[in-house]
C-alpha positions as CSV (number, residue, x, y, z in Angstrom):
1,M,7.0,-3.3,-22.0
2,K,7.0,-7.1,-22.3
3,V,8.9,-8.9,-19.5
4,R,9.5,-12.5,-18.3
5,G,9.5,-14.0,-14.8
6,Y,8.5,-17.1,-12.9
7,A,5.0,-17.0,-11.5
8,A,2.7,-19.0,-9.4
9,M,-0.5,-19.1,-11.5
10,K,-2.7,-20.0,-8.6
11,A,-2.4,-20.6,-4.9
12,H,-0.1,-23.5,-3.9
13,A,1.1,-23.8,-7.5
14,E,4.7,-24.4,-8.6
15,M,6.4,-21.6,-10.4
16,T,6.4,-21.6,-14.2
17,A,7.9,-19.3,-16.8
18,W,5.5,-16.5,-17.7
19,E,5.6,-13.5,-20.1
20,F,3.6,-10.4,-19.1
21,Q,3.2,-6.8,-19.9
22,R,4.4,-4.0,-17.6
23,R,3.2,-0.4,-17.8
24,D,5.2,2.2,-19.6
25,L,8.1,3.8,-17.7
26,G,7.0,6.9,-15.8
27,E,9.0,10.1,-15.3
28,H,10.1,9.1,-11.7
29,D,10.6,5.4,-12.5
30,V,13.8,3.3,-12.8
31,S,13.7,0.1,-14.8
32,L,16.3,-2.6,-14.1
33,D,17.4,-5.8,-15.6
34,I,17.1,-8.1,-12.6
35,K,20.1,-10.3,-12.1
36,Y,19.3,-11.7,-8.7
37,S,16.2,-12.1,-6.6
38,G,15.6,-13.7,-3.2
39,I,12.6,-15.7,-2.3
40,C,11.8,-15.3,1.4
41,H,9.2,-16.5,3.8
42,S,6.8,-13.7,3.0
43,D,6.8,-14.8,-0.7
44,I,6.0,-18.4,0.3
45,H,3.2,-17.3,2.7
46,Q,1.6,-15.2,-0.1
47,V,1.7,-18.0,-2.7
48,R,0.1,-20.3,-0.2
49,E,-2.5,-17.6,0.7
50,E,-1.6,-18.1,4.4
51,W,-2.0,-14.4,5.0
52,G,-5.3,-14.1,3.2
53,P,-6.5,-14.1,-0.5
54,A,-3.8,-13.1,-3.0
55,L,-3.8,-12.0,-6.6
56,F,-2.6,-14.4,-9.2
57,P,-0.6,-14.9,-11.3
58,M,2.1,-13.8,-8.8
59,V,5.8,-13.3,-9.5
60,P,7.4,-13.6,-6.0
61,G,10.8,-12.2,-5.1
62,H,10.7,-8.7,-3.8
63,E,14.4,-8.3,-2.7
64,I,16.3,-7.8,-5.9
65,A,19.6,-6.7,-7.4
66,G,20.2,-5.7,-11.0
67,I,21.5,-3.2,-13.5
68,V,19.6,0.0,-14.5
69,S,18.3,-0.3,-18.0
70,Q,16.1,2.8,-18.3
71,I,15.3,5.9,-16.3
72,G,12.4,8.3,-16.3
73,S,12.9,11.9,-17.3
74,A,12.8,13.2,-13.7
75,V,15.3,10.6,-12.3
76,T,18.6,12.2,-11.1
77,K,20.1,9.7,-8.6
78,F,20.6,6.8,-11.1
79,K,21.9,6.4,-14.6
80,V,21.7,3.5,-17.1
81,G,24.3,0.9,-16.2
82,D,24.3,1.5,-12.4
83,R,24.2,-1.6,-10.3
84,I,21.4,-1.3,-7.7
85,G,19.6,-3.3,-5.0
86,V,15.9,-2.9,-4.1
87,G,14.9,-3.8,-0.5
88,V,11.6,-4.6,1.1
89,F,10.6,-1.0,1.4
90,I,11.1,1.9,-1.0
91,D,9.9,5.6,-1.1
92,S,10.3,6.2,2.7
93,C,11.6,9.7,3.6
94,R,14.7,8.4,5.4
95,K,14.6,11.5,7.6
96,C,11.8,11.0,10.2
97,A,12.3,9.4,13.6
98,S,11.0,6.0,12.4
99,C,13.2,5.9,9.3
100,L,16.3,7.0,11.4
101,K,15.7,4.0,13.6
102,G,15.5,1.7,10.6
103,L,11.7,1.3,10.8
104,Q,10.8,2.5,7.3
105,Q,7.5,0.6,7.5
106,Y,6.4,3.3,10.0
107,C,7.6,6.3,7.9
108,I,5.4,9.4,8.6
109,E,5.3,10.1,4.8
110,G,4.5,6.5,3.9
111,M,6.4,3.9,2.0
112,T,5.9,1.4,-0.8
113,G,6.3,-2.3,0.0
114,T,8.0,-4.2,-2.7
């Protein structure tokens, strides 16, 4: 799937329009048409490589909101057209002691950082 975004092509670079290829949608995946994205301090630190070497080109903005455009065959919680937001962490269990305290980064089952 071909998509567009704004990317830093190297460390400390300004953002420029960039087209790139995403992998095909998996059975558990949700694809969304991003309408809004926040650029926060962690994005800036990564583009500047202040937290160590980073991979470039980099499309910053990991806190996003949009409209579901496709769902994988195993997805049951979302449907095309739903408006959704994606936070800093996804895939945590939301049931363990850490998750119940709002500390998904320490989920005993793991999490995915966006």
